[in-house]
C-alpha positions as YAML, in Angstrom:
chain: A
units: angstrom
residues:
- id: 1
  name: MET
  ca: [97.46, 105.67, 83.54]
- id: 2
  name: THR
  ca: [95.09, 108.44, 82.50]
- id: 3
  name: ALA
  ca: [92.09, 106.21, 83.07]
- id: 4
  name: ILE
  ca: [93.33, 105.31, 86.55]
- id: 5
  name: ARG
  ca: [93.79, 108.95, 87.51]
- id: 6
  name: THR
  ca: [90.34, 109.82, 86.18]
- id: 7
  name: ALA
  ca: [88.70, 107.00, 88.11]
- id: 8
  name: THR
  ca: [90.50, 108.01, 91.29]
- id: 9
  name: ARG
  ca: [89.39, 111.62, 91.01]
- id: 10
  name: THR
  ca: [85.81, 110.55, 90.32]
- id: 11
  name: GLN
  ca: [85.72, 108.25, 93.35]
- id: 12
  name: GLY
  ca: [87.22, 110.94, 95.56]
- id: 13
  name: SER
  ca: [84.67, 113.51, 94.48]
- id: 14
  name: GLU
  ca: [81.84, 111.07, 95.14]
- id: 15
  name: LEU
  ca: [83.12, 110.39, 98.66]
- id: 16
  name: TRP
  ca: [83.43, 114.14, 99.29]
- id: 17
  name: LYS
  ca: [79.91, 114.70, 97.99]
- id: 18
  name: ARG
  ca: [78.48, 111.93, 100.16]
- id: 19
  name: ALA
  ca: [80.24, 113.32, 103.22]
- id: 20
  name: SER
  ca: [79.14, 116.93, 102.66]
- id: 21
  name: TYR
  ca: [75.67, 116.73, 101.15]
- id: 22
  name: ARG
  ca: [72.44, 114.79, 101.30]
- id: 23
  name: PRO
  ca: [69.09, 115.24, 99.54]
- id: 24
  name: ALA
  ca: [66.64, 117.50, 101.31]
- id: 25
  name: ASP
  ca: [63.97, 114.80, 101.56]
- id: 26
  name: GLY
  ca: [64.25, 112.07, 104.17]
- id: 27
  name: PRO
  ca: [66.39, 111.72, 107.30]
- id: 28
  name: ASP
  ca: [70.15, 112.06, 107.23]
- id: 29
  name: THR
  ca: [71.50, 108.50, 107.45]
- id: 30
  name: ALA
  ca: [75.15, 109.39, 106.90]
- id: 31
  name: PRO
  ca: [77.50, 107.87, 109.50]
- id: 32
  name: ASP
  ca: [78.71, 111.32, 110.57]
- id: 33
  name: ALA
  ca: [75.18, 112.76, 110.96]
- id: 34
  name: PRO
  ca: [75.21, 112.41, 114.79]
- id: 35
  name: LEU
  ca: [78.54, 114.27, 114.90]
- id: 36
  name: TRP
  ca: [77.11, 117.15, 112.88]
- id: 37
  name: GLN
  ca: [74.07, 117.36, 115.12]
- id: 38
  name: ALA
  ca: [76.09, 117.22, 118.34]
- id: 39
  name: ALA
  ca: [78.45, 119.87, 116.99]
- id: 40
  name: GLN
  ca: [75.55, 122.28, 116.54]
- id: 41
  name: VAL
  ca: [74.44, 121.79, 120.13]
- id: 42
  name: PHE
  ca: [78.00, 122.68, 121.16]
- id: 43
  name: ARG
  ca: [77.84, 125.72, 118.86]
- id: 44
  name: LEU
  ca: [74.75, 127.11, 120.58]
- id: 45
  name: ILE
  ca: [76.24, 126.52, 124.03]
- id: 46
  name: THR
  ca: [79.44, 128.34, 123.08]
- id: 47
  name: LEU
  ca: [77.34, 131.22, 121.73]
- id: 48
  name: LEU
  ca: [75.83, 131.69, 125.19]
- id: 49
  name: TYR
  ca: [79.33, 131.75, 126.67]
- id: 50
  name: ALA
  ca: [80.50, 134.27, 124.05]
- id: 51
  name: ILE
  ca: [77.53, 136.56, 124.79]
- id: 52
  name: SER
  ca: [78.13, 136.40, 128.54]
- id: 53
  name: TYR
  ca: [81.83, 137.12, 127.98]
- id: 54
  name: HIS
  ca: [80.90, 140.10, 125.82]
- id: 55
  name: ILE
  ca: [78.53, 141.49, 128.44]
- id: 56
  name: ALA
  ca: [81.34, 141.37, 130.99]
- id: 57
  name: SER
  ca: [83.89, 142.89, 128.59]
- id: 58
  name: VAL
  ca: [81.89, 145.51, 126.70]
- id: 59
  name: PRO
  ca: [82.53, 148.32, 129.24]
- id: 60
  name: PHE
  ca: [86.23, 148.10, 128.34]
- id: 61
  name: TYR
  ca: [85.70, 148.37, 124.57]
- id: 62
  name: THR
  ca: [86.32, 151.61, 122.73]
- id: 63
  name: HIS
  ca: [83.53, 150.98, 120.19]
- id: 64
  name: GLN
  ca: [80.78, 149.30, 122.16]
- id: 65
  name: THR
  ca: [78.01, 149.65, 119.57]
- id: 66
  name: LEU
  ca: [80.14, 148.01, 116.89]
- id: 67
  name: SER
  ca: [80.97, 145.18, 119.27]
- id: 68
  name: TRP
  ca: [77.26, 144.46, 119.69]
- id: 69
  name: VAL
  ca: [76.88, 144.38, 115.91]
- id: 70
  name: VAL
  ca: [79.64, 141.77, 115.74]
- id: 71
  name: VAL
  ca: [77.95, 139.70, 118.45]
- id: 72
  name: ALA
  ca: [74.64, 139.94, 116.59]
- id: 73
  name: ILE
  ca: [76.31, 138.64, 113.43]
- id: 74
  name: MET
  ca: [77.83, 135.79, 115.46]
- id: 75
  name: ALA
  ca: [74.41, 134.89, 116.88]
- id: 76
  name: ALA
  ca: [72.71, 135.00, 113.48]
- id: 77
  name: TRP
  ca: [75.43, 132.90, 111.88]
- id: 78
  name: SER
  ca: [75.33, 130.40, 114.73]
- id: 79
  name: GLY
  ca: [71.63, 129.81, 114.12]
- id: 80
  name: VAL
  ca: [71.88, 129.62, 110.34]
- id: 81
  name: SER
  ca: [74.95, 127.37, 110.30]
- id: 82
  name: ALA
  ca: [73.50, 125.09, 112.98]
- id: 83
  name: VAL
  ca: [70.43, 124.45, 110.82]
- id: 84
  name: LEU
  ca: [72.37, 124.03, 107.57]
- id: 85
  name: LEU
  ca: [75.04, 121.73, 108.99]
- id: 86
  name: SER
  ca: [72.70, 119.54, 111.04]
- id: 87
  name: ARG
  ca: [70.29, 119.00, 108.15]
- id: 88
  name: GLY
  ca: [72.85, 118.84, 105.36]
- id: 89
  name: ALA
  ca: [70.34, 120.23, 102.86]
- id: 90
  name: VAL
  ca: [73.11, 122.19, 101.09]
- id: 91
  name: PRO
  ca: [76.71, 121.13, 100.44]
- id: 92
  name: ARG
  ca: [78.32, 121.28, 103.86]
- id: 93
  name: TYR
  ca: [81.72, 122.29, 102.55]
- id: 94
  name: GLN
  ca: [80.22, 125.65, 101.56]
- id: 95
  name: VAL
  ca: [78.93, 126.21, 105.08]
- id: 96
  name: VAL
  ca: [82.23, 125.10, 106.61]
- id: 97
  name: LEU
  ca: [84.16, 127.52, 104.39]
- id: 98
  name: ALA
  ca: [81.84, 130.34, 105.42]
- id: 99
  name: ASP
  ca: [82.31, 129.26, 109.03]
- id: 100
  name: GLN
  ca: [86.06, 129.82, 108.75]
- id: 101
  name: ILE
  ca: [85.52, 133.28, 107.23]
- id: 102
  name: VAL
  ca: [83.02, 134.40, 109.88]
- id: 103
  name: ALA
  ca: [85.27, 133.21, 112.72]
- id: 104
  name: ILE
  ca: [88.31, 134.99, 111.28]
- id: 105
  name: GLY
  ca: [86.28, 138.16, 110.68]
- id: 106
  name: ALA
  ca: [84.96, 138.16, 114.25]
- id: 107
  name: MET
  ca: [88.48, 137.75, 115.64]
- id: 108
  name: CYS
  ca: [89.86, 140.54, 113.45]
- id: 109
  name: ALA
  ca: [87.03, 142.83, 114.62]
- id: 110
  name: THR
  ca: [88.61, 142.74, 118.07]
- id: 111
  name: ARG
  ca: [91.24, 145.23, 116.89]
- id: 112
  name: VAL
  ca: [88.51, 147.65, 115.87]
- id: 113
  name: VAL
  ca: [86.31, 147.51, 118.98]
- id: 114
  name: ALA
  ca: [89.10, 147.42, 121.61]
- id: 115
  name: ASP
  ca: [92.47, 149.06, 122.16]
- id: 116
  name: HIS
  ca: [95.86, 147.34, 122.27]
- id: 117
  name: ALA
  ca: [96.00, 147.27, 126.04]
- id: 118
  name: TRP
  ca: [92.82, 145.20, 126.11]
- id: 119
  name: TYR
  ca: [93.13, 142.77, 123.21]
- id: 120
  name: SER
  ca: [96.77, 141.95, 123.94]
- id: 121
  name: GLU
  ca: [95.85, 140.60, 127.38]
- id: 122
  name: HIS
  ca: [92.43, 139.03, 126.77]
- id: 123
  name: GLN
  ca: [90.60, 136.70, 124.41]
- id: 124
  name: THR
  ca: [89.47, 137.92, 121.05]
- id: 125
  name: LEU
  ca: [85.88, 139.18, 120.88]
- id: 126
  name: PRO
  ca: [84.23, 135.88, 119.78]
- id: 127
  name: THR
  ca: [86.20, 133.92, 122.44]
- id: 128
  name: THR
  ca: [88.37, 130.88, 121.77]
- id: 129
  name: LEU
  ca: [85.49, 128.57, 122.71]
- id: 130
  name: TRP
  ca: [83.18, 129.94, 120.00]
- id: 131
  name: VAL
  ca: [85.97, 129.93, 117.39]
- id: 132
  name: THR
  ca: [86.42, 126.22, 118.12]
- id: 133
  name: ASN
  ca: [83.20, 125.59, 116.17]
- id: 134
  name: ALA
  ca: [85.01, 126.39, 112.92]
- id: 135
  name: VAL
  ca: [87.65, 123.78, 113.76]
- id: 136
  name: ILE
  ca: [85.01, 121.19, 114.66]
- id: 137
  name: SER
  ca: [83.15, 121.73, 111.39]
- id: 138
  name: ALA
  ca: [86.34, 121.34, 109.36]
- id: 139
  name: ALA
  ca: [87.30, 118.17, 111.26]
- id: 140
  name: VAL
  ca: [83.90, 116.51, 110.82]
- id: 141
  name: LEU
  ca: [83.87, 117.43, 107.14]
- id: 142
  name: GLY
  ca: [87.39, 116.45, 106.12]
- id: 143
  name: GLY
  ca: [88.91, 114.39, 108.91]
- id: 144
  name: PRO
  ca: [91.91, 115.06, 111.18]
- id: 145
  name: TRP
  ca: [94.13, 116.76, 108.62]
- id: 146
  name: LEU
  ca: [91.54, 119.37, 107.69]
- id: 147
  name: GLY
  ca: [90.71, 119.80, 111.37]
- id: 148
  name: ILE
  ca: [94.35, 120.43, 112.27]
- id: 149
  name: ALA
  ca: [94.71, 122.83, 109.33]
- id: 150
  name: SER
  ca: [91.71, 124.83, 110.52]
- id: 151
  name: ALA
  ca: [93.04, 124.80, 114.09]
- id: 152
  name: THR
  ca: [96.41, 126.12, 112.91]
- id: 153
  name: LEU
  ca: [94.69, 128.88, 110.93]
- id: 154
  name: MET
  ca: [92.51, 129.96, 113.86]
- id: 155
  name: ALA
  ca: [95.39, 129.86, 116.34]
- id: 156
  name: GLY
  ca: [97.54, 131.88, 113.96]
- id: 157
  name: VAL
  ca: [94.88, 134.56, 113.42]
- id: 158
  name: SER
  ca: [94.28, 134.79, 117.17]
- id: 159
  name: ALA
  ca: [97.99, 135.24, 117.84]
- id: 160
  name: VAL
  ca: [98.34, 137.95, 115.19]
- id: 161
  name: VAL
  ca: [95.25, 139.84, 116.34]
- id: 162
  name: ARG
  ca: [96.43, 139.84, 119.97]
- id: 163
  name: ASP
  ca: [100.09, 140.55, 119.13]
- id: 164
  name: GLN
  ca: [100.95, 137.42, 121.10]
- id: 165
  name: ILE
  ca: [103.04, 135.41, 118.64]
- id: 166
  name: ASN
  ca: [105.11, 133.12, 120.87]
- id: 167
  name: TRP
  ca: [105.70, 129.43, 121.51]
- id: 168
  name: ASP
  ca: [105.08, 129.56, 125.25]
- id: 169
  name: LEU
  ca: [102.30, 126.98, 125.26]
- id: 170
  name: TRP
  ca: [102.21, 126.97, 129.07]
- id: 171
  name: ARG
  ca: [100.90, 130.56, 129.11]
- id: 172
  name: ASP
  ca: [98.57, 130.36, 126.09]
- id: 173
  name: ALA
  ca: [96.78, 127.06, 125.45]
- id: 174
  name: THR
  ca: [94.79, 128.31, 122.45]
- id: 175
  name: ALA
  ca: [96.77, 126.39, 119.84]
- id: 176
  name: PRO
  ca: [97.02, 123.07, 121.77]
- id: 177
  name: VAL
  ca: [93.29, 123.14, 122.52]
- id: 178
  name: LEU
  ca: [92.34, 123.80, 118.91]
- id: 179
  name: TRP
  ca: [94.76, 121.18, 117.59]
- id: 180
  name: SER
  ca: [93.42, 118.58, 120.03]
- id: 181
  name: VAL
  ca: [89.83, 119.28, 119.02]
- id: 182
  name: GLY
  ca: [90.64, 119.10, 115.31]
- id: 183
  name: LEU
  ca: [92.53, 115.84, 115.69]
- id: 184
  name: ALA
  ca: [90.02, 114.12, 117.99]
- id: 185
  name: LEU
  ca: [86.90, 115.05, 116.02]
- id: 186
  name: GLY
  ca: [88.62, 114.24, 112.74]
- id: 187
  name: MET
  ca: [89.58, 110.77, 113.94]
- id: 188
  name: ALA
  ca: [86.06, 110.17, 115.25]
- id: 189
  name: THR
  ca: [84.65, 111.10, 111.86]
- id: 190
  name: LEU
  ca: [87.00, 108.77, 109.99]
- id: 191
  name: THR
  ca: [86.17, 105.93, 112.37]
- id: 192
  name: SER
  ca: [82.42, 106.36, 111.92]
- id: 193
  name: ARG
  ca: [82.69, 106.48, 108.13]
- id: 194
  name: ARG
  ca: [84.92, 103.42, 107.98]
- id: 195
  name: ALA
  ca: [82.59, 101.50, 110.27]
- id: 196
  name: GLN
  ca: [79.63, 102.41, 108.05]
- id: 197
  name: ALA
  ca: [81.52, 101.37, 104.92]
- id: 198
  name: GLN
  ca: [82.44, 98.03, 106.49]
- id: 199
  name: LEU
  ca: [78.84, 97.45, 107.53]
- id: 200
  name: GLU
  ca: [77.54, 98.21, 104.03]
- id: 201
  name: HIS
  ca: [80.19, 95.91, 102.54]
- id: 202
  name: ALA
  ca: [79.22, 93.10, 104.92]
- id: 203
  name: VAL
  ca: [75.54, 93.48, 104.02]
- id: 204
  name: LYS
  ca: [76.36, 93.30, 100.30]
- id: 205
  name: LEU
  ca: [78.51, 90.20, 100.82]
- id: 206
  name: ALA
  ca: [75.75, 88.50, 102.79]
- id: 207
  name: ALA
  ca: [73.19, 89.27, 100.09]
- id: 208
  name: ALA
  ca: [75.54, 88.04, 97.37]
- id: 209
  name: ALA
  ca: [76.29, 84.84, 99.28]
- id: 210
  name: GLU
  ca: [72.58, 84.16, 99.80]
- id: 211
  name: GLU
  ca: [71.85, 84.65, 96.10]
- id: 212
  name: ARG
  ca: [74.73, 82.40, 95.07]
- id: 213
  name: GLU
  ca: [73.56, 79.70, 97.45]
- id: 214
  name: ARG
  ca: [70.06, 79.91, 95.99]
- id: 215
  name: LEU
  ca: [71.37, 79.54, 92.44]
- id: 216
  name: ALA
  ca: [73.59, 76.66, 93.50]
- id: 217
  name: ARG
  ca: [70.61, 74.81, 95.00]
- id: 218
  name: GLU
  ca: [68.57, 75.28, 91.84]
- id: 219
  name: VAL
  ca: [71.38, 74.01, 89.62]
- id: 220
  name: HIS
  ca: [72.07, 71.08, 91.93]
- id: 221
  name: ASP
  ca: [68.44, 70.02, 92.09]
- id: 222
  name: GLY
  ca: [67.88, 70.34, 88.35]
- id: 223
  name: VAL
  ca: [70.71, 70.28, 85.83]
- id: 224
  name: LEU
  ca: [73.11, 68.15, 87.87]
- id: 225
  name: GLN
  ca: [70.54, 65.44, 88.45]
- id: 226
  name: VAL
  ca: [69.83, 65.25, 84.71]
- id: 227
  name: LEU
  ca: [73.53, 65.08, 83.82]
- id: 228
  name: ALA
  ca: [74.09, 62.34, 86.40]
- id: 229
  name: LEU
  ca: [71.18, 60.36, 84.97]
- id: 230
  name: VAL
  ca: [72.47, 60.74, 81.39]
- id: 231
  name: SER
  ca: [75.94, 59.63, 82.48]
- id: 232
  name: ARG
  ca: [74.65, 56.59, 84.34]
- id: 233
  name: ARG
  ca: [72.20, 55.46, 81.66]
- id: 234
  name: GLY
  ca: [74.74, 56.04, 78.88]
- id: 235
  name: ASN
  ca: [77.27, 53.77, 80.56]
- id: 236
  name: GLU
  ca: [74.61, 51.13, 81.11]
- id: 237
  name: ILE
  ca: [73.51, 51.18, 77.44]
- id: 238
  name: GLY
  ca: [77.07, 51.23, 76.12]
- id: 239
  name: GLY
  ca: [78.03, 51.61, 72.48]
- id: 240
  name: PRO
  ca: [77.65, 55.11, 71.01]
- id: 241
  name: ALA
  ca: [75.80, 56.20, 74.15]
- id: 242
  name: ARG
  ca: [79.02, 55.77, 76.18]
- id: 243
  name: GLU
  ca: [80.57, 58.81, 74.49]
- id: 244
  name: LEU
  ca: [77.50, 60.85, 75.41]
- id: 245
  name: ALA
  ca: [77.78, 59.53, 78.97]
- id: 246
  name: GLU
  ca: [81.41, 60.64, 79.20]
- id: 247
  name: MET
  ca: [80.52, 64.12, 77.97]
- id: 248
  name: ALA
  ca: [77.69, 64.36, 80.49]
- id: 249
  name: SER
  ca: [80.05, 63.18, 83.24]
- id: 250
  name: GLU
  ca: [82.62, 65.83, 82.32]
- id: 251
  name: GLN
  ca: [80.01, 68.57, 82.34]
- id: 252
  name: GLU
  ca: [78.62, 67.32, 85.63]
- id: 253
  name: THR
  ca: [82.08, 67.48, 87.18]
- id: 254
  name: ALA
  ca: [82.74, 70.95, 85.81]
- id: 255
  name: LEU
  ca: [79.39, 72.19, 87.04]
- id: 256
  name: ARG
  ca: [79.92, 70.69, 90.49]
- id: 257
  name: THR
  ca: [83.27, 72.45, 90.67]
- id: 258
  name: LEU
  ca: [81.61, 75.72, 89.71]
- id: 259
  name: ILE
  ca: [78.91, 75.25, 92.34]
- id: 260
  name: SER
  ca: [81.58, 74.47, 94.92]
- id: 261
  name: GLY
  ca: [83.23, 77.77, 94.10]
- id: 262
  name: ILE
  ca: [79.91, 79.58, 94.39]
- id: 263
  name: ARG
  ca: [79.27, 78.00, 97.77]
- id: 264
  name: GLU
  ca: [82.65, 78.88, 99.19]
- id: 265
  name: PRO
  ca: [82.15, 81.04, 102.28]
- id: 266
  name: VAL
  ca: [82.44, 84.75, 101.63]
- id: 267
  name: ASP
  ca: [85.23, 86.02, 103.84]
- id: 268
  name: VAL
  ca: [87.61, 88.94, 103.48]
- id: 269
  name: GLY
  ca: [90.10, 87.85, 106.14]
- id: 270
  name: PRO
  ca: [93.62, 86.65, 105.34]
- id: 271
  name: ASP
  ca: [92.99, 83.10, 106.63]
- id: 272
  name: VAL
  ca: [90.20, 80.62, 105.92]
- id: 273
  name: ASP
  ca: [88.97, 77.42, 107.55]
- id: 274
  name: VAL
  ca: [89.88, 74.72, 105.02]
- id: 275
  name: ARG
  ca: [87.04, 72.56, 106.30]
- id: 276
  name: GLN
  ca: [84.51, 75.03, 104.89]
- id: 277
  name: LEU
  ca: [86.03, 74.71, 101.44]
- id: 278
  name: PHE
  ca: [86.28, 70.93, 101.58]
- id: 279
  name: ALA
  ca: [82.73, 70.51, 102.88]
- id: 280
  name: THR
  ca: [81.32, 71.86, 99.62]
- id: 281
  name: ARG
  ca: [83.06, 69.05, 97.70]
- id: 282
  name: GLY
  ca: [80.86, 66.39, 99.25]
- id: 283
  name: SER
  ca: [78.13, 64.81, 97.11]
- id: 284
  name: ALA
  ca: [76.28, 61.56, 96.59]
- id: 285
  name: ASN
  ca: [79.48, 59.97, 95.27]
- id: 286
  name: VAL
  ca: [82.03, 61.87, 97.37]
- id: 287
  name: SER
  ca: [82.44, 61.43, 101.13]
- id: 288
  name: VAL
  ca: [84.46, 64.01, 103.06]
- id: 289
  name: ALA
  ca: [85.90, 63.45, 106.56]
- id: 290
  name: MET
  ca: [87.51, 66.31, 108.49]
- id: 291
  name: PRO
  ca: [88.65, 67.26, 112.02]
- id: 292
  name: ALA
  ca: [86.14, 68.74, 114.44]
- id: 293
  name: GLU
  ca: [88.30, 71.80, 115.12]
- id: 294
  name: PRO
  ca: [88.92, 74.62, 112.59]
- id: 295
  name: VAL
  ca: [91.85, 74.09, 110.23]
- id: 296
  name: MET
  ca: [93.10, 77.58, 109.40]
- id: 297
  name: LEU
  ca: [95.22, 78.21, 106.32]
- id: 298
  name: ALA
  ca: [96.25, 81.29, 104.38]
- id: 299
  name: ARG
  ca: [93.59, 82.05, 101.77]
- id: 300
  name: ALA
  ca: [95.90, 81.69, 98.75]
- id: 301
  name: ARG
  ca: [97.29, 78.35, 99.98]
- id: 302
  name: ALA
  ca: [93.80, 77.10, 100.78]
- id: 303
  name: LYS
  ca: [92.61, 77.84, 97.25]
- id: 304
  name: GLU
  ca: [95.60, 76.07, 95.72]
- id: 305
  name: LEU
  ca: [95.08, 73.01, 97.92]
- id: 306
  name: THR
  ca: [91.38, 72.96, 97.08]
- id: 307
  name: ALA
  ca: [92.21, 73.13, 93.37]
- id: 308
  name: VAL
  ca: [94.37, 70.02, 93.81]
- id: 309
  name: ILE
  ca: [91.47, 68.17, 95.41]
- id: 310
  name: ASP
  ca: [89.11, 69.32, 92.66]
- id: 311
  name: THR
  ca: [91.44, 67.90, 90.02]
- id: 312
  name: ALA
  ca: [91.70, 64.56, 91.82]
- id: 313
  name: LEU
  ca: [87.92, 64.33, 92.17]
- id: 314
  name: SER
  ca: [87.47, 65.31, 88.53]
- id: 315
  name: ASN
  ca: [89.75, 62.43, 87.52]
- id: 316
  name: VAL
  ca: [87.65, 60.07, 89.62]
- id: 317
  name: ALA
  ca: [84.46, 61.17, 87.87]
- id: 318
  name: ARG
  ca: [86.02, 60.85, 84.43]
- id: 319
  name: HIS
  ca: [88.16, 57.75, 84.67]
- id: 320
  name: ALA
  ca: [87.27, 55.65, 87.74]
- id: 321
  name: GLY
  ca: [84.27, 54.07, 86.08]
- id: 322
  name: ALA
  ca: [80.52, 54.16, 86.52]
- id: 323
  name: GLY
  ca: [79.37, 54.12, 90.13]
- id: 324
  name: ALA
  ca: [82.83, 54.76, 91.55]
- id: 325
  name: ARG
  ca: [82.86, 56.52, 94.91]
- id: 326
  name: ALA
  ca: [85.52, 58.88, 96.21]
- id: 327
  name: TYR
  ca: [86.62, 59.46, 99.80]
- id: 328
  name: VAL
  ca: [88.40, 62.62, 100.98]
- id: 329
  name: LEU
  ca: [90.17, 62.69, 104.35]
- id: 330
  name: LEU
  ca: [91.65, 65.89, 105.82]
- id: 331
  name: GLU
  ca: [94.14, 65.56, 108.68]
- id: 332
  name: ASP
  ca: [95.76, 68.35, 110.70]
- id: 333
  name: LEU
  ca: [99.24, 67.33, 111.87]
- id: 334
  name: GLY
  ca: [100.10, 70.66, 113.46]
- id: 335
  name: GLU
  ca: [102.62, 72.18, 111.07]
- id: 336
  name: ASP
  ca: [101.42, 70.14, 108.06]
- id: 337
  name: LEU
  ca: [98.13, 69.17, 106.47]
- id: 338
  name: VAL
  ca: [97.59, 65.74, 104.93]
- id: 339
  name: VAL
  ca: [94.79, 65.17, 102.43]
- id: 340
  name: THR
  ca: [93.96, 61.71, 101.16]
- id: 341
  name: VAL
  ca: [91.76, 61.25, 98.09]
- id: 342
  name: ARG
  ca: [90.82, 57.62, 97.48]
- id: 343
  name: ASP
  ca: [88.36, 55.96, 95.11]
- id: 344
  name: ASP
  ca: [87.08, 52.42, 94.57]
- id: 345
  name: GLY
  ca: [87.22, 52.60, 90.80]
- id: 346
  name: VAL
  ca: [89.11, 50.74, 88.11]
- id: 347
  name: GLY
  ca: [92.53, 52.12, 89.00]
- id: 348
  name: ILE
  ca: [95.21, 53.33, 86.58]
- id: 349
  name: ALA
  ca: [96.98, 50.98, 84.23]
- id: 350
  name: PRO
  ca: [100.82, 51.06, 84.20]
- id: 351
  name: GLY
  ca: [102.14, 53.71, 81.82]
- id: 352
  name: ARG
  ca: [98.78, 55.44, 81.50]
- id: 353
  name: LEU
  ca: [99.93, 58.66, 83.19]
- id: 354
  name: GLU
  ca: [103.02, 58.92, 80.99]
- id: 355
  name: GLN
  ca: [100.86, 58.38, 77.92]
- id: 356
  name: ALA
  ca: [98.39, 61.07, 79.00]
- id: 357
  name: GLU
  ca: [101.22, 63.55, 79.55]
- id: 358
  name: ALA
  ca: [102.67, 62.74, 76.14]
- id: 359
  name: GLU
  ca: [99.26, 63.38, 74.58]
- id: 360
  name: GLY
  ca: [99.16, 66.82, 76.19]
- id: 361
  name: ARG
  ca: [96.74, 66.06, 79.01]
- id: 362
  name: MET
  ca: [98.47, 67.66, 81.98]
- id: 363
  name: GLY
  ca: [95.90, 67.04, 84.73]
- id: 364
  name: VAL
  ca: [98.19, 65.02, 87.00]
- id: 365
  name: SER
  ca: [101.57, 66.55, 86.23]
- id: 366
  name: LYS
  ca: [100.48, 70.19, 86.31]
- id: 367
  name: SER
  ca: [97.23, 70.50, 88.25]
- id: 368
  name: ILE
  ca: [98.22, 68.11, 91.03]
- id: 369
  name: LEU
  ca: [101.99, 67.70, 91.20]
- id: 370
  name: GLY
  ca: [102.73, 71.25, 90.05]
- id: 371
  name: ARG
  ca: [100.40, 72.85, 92.57]
- id: 372
  name: VAL
  ca: [101.60, 70.65, 95.41]
- id: 373
  name: GLU
  ca: [105.19, 71.52, 94.60]
- id: 374
  name: SER
  ca: [104.35, 75.24, 94.57]
- id: 375
  name: LEU
  ca: [102.96, 74.80, 98.08]
- id: 376
  name: GLY
  ca: [106.20, 73.20, 99.23]
- id: 377
  name: GLY
  ca: [104.59, 69.82, 99.73]
- id: 378
  name: ALA
  ca: [104.70, 66.30, 98.33]
- id: 379
  name: ALA
  ca: [102.15, 64.05, 96.61]
- id: 380
  name: THR
  ca: [102.15, 60.26, 96.53]
- id: 381
  name: LEU
  ca: [100.07, 58.16, 94.13]
- id: 382
  name: ASP
  ca: [99.13, 54.57, 94.92]
- id: 383
  name: THR
  ca: [97.12, 52.71, 92.27]
- id: 384
  name: GLU
  ca: [96.66, 49.28, 90.75]
- id: 385
  name: PRO
  ca: [94.34, 48.12, 87.96]
- id: 386
  name: GLY
  ca: [91.06, 47.09, 89.55]
- id: 387
  name: GLN
  ca: [92.13, 48.34, 92.99]
- id: 388
  name: GLY
  ca: [91.19, 52.00, 92.78]
- id: 389
  name: THR
  ca: [93.44, 55.02, 93.17]
- id: 390
  name: GLU
  ca: [94.75, 56.85, 96.24]
- id: 391
  name: TRP
  ca: [96.44, 60.24, 96.42]
- id: 392
  name: GLU
  ca: [98.20, 61.31, 99.61]
- id: 393
  name: ILE
  ca: [99.04, 65.00, 99.61]
- id: 394
  name: GLN
  ca: [101.06, 66.60, 102.40]
- id: 395
  name: VAL
  ca: [101.67, 70.36, 102.49]
- id: 396
  name: PRO
  ca: [103.02, 72.69, 105.18]
- id: 397
  name: LYS
  ca: [100.60, 75.21, 106.62]
- id: 398
  name: GLY
  ca: [103.06, 78.05, 106.16]
- id: 399
  name: THR
  ca: [102.83, 81.43, 107.90]
- id: 400
  name: PRO
  ca: [99.27, 82.54, 108.76]
- id: 401
  name: GLY
  ca: [98.00, 85.23, 106.43]
- id: 402
  name: GLN
  ca: [100.61, 84.48, 103.73]
...
């Protein structure tokens, strides 16, 4: 449990660091970079509004010189914070924290530069519009919850400074406006970060799939061909070489199964097109026939059904005899899927399956019948010595995504 907690904290800190800081060299490629840059344009526009509001209001202040000092501090901070937040050259959370402090300080200064008759009926000195920048910065940094928390703090300070603590939202829209901004910008930030994460994940999956396909081609063109040749020549020579041929055949089958798994399409959705999985099972000795339309099945059920087919094909390679071919047919009956695996090999002698199970070889009873039963389906075996073997497997599709 301790290890899990430690890993979680480490991952969380890394995400926070990525969201709030970037190296000084190179462009900012973070998904929220455009939001930070747009927010600073808004900051400079609101500064112009705050200055114009101050020019109109300064004749009514009791300490006009001090009010100009406060406005100068606001202007200086607007420029510094705009540069720091847009470039991200320093940890942004530090700038955002300072942003909250400056906004609160500017609002509290209203009580010093104006009398009660003025500040109780008008905006605070920095104006609600300029104070909104602190809420925007918090929302872009930490998402909707941090944005709403900052909005609540700013609305609360404004109400206390103006002695206007009431819930009449129809008369004073300060709190609703700040809450809306914090929520909207926070959601936009989360959406952009999630979209970027999904894009990066998709790129990694595509690169991994390409590399796996390359390795599969190399193995198929080299090792598999050698194993197939050893198996074929060993059976032709006979005698002690037959045992070597059987071993080569087993390894060829296992390697083909591994390659099939490597070539399975990379997909993170709940459902998968069974045809894509079955198509990878085709080879020089295995023919696969499928419907033209997609055959969608829950991922877990599709993997179980594919494992059944792999076992049947493995049995063909091991026991059907040299040169035996296998044929796989996939049929979509609407609510059920029917898969037929047939070979033209030597067939199975009467009592052979019971003997194999007694000897501890559970390929048929567990890998085929057990899996089919777990899928809620049924499997039928039809075989005669010299007539090949045919499996008919019928399973319900089940509920999509389950």
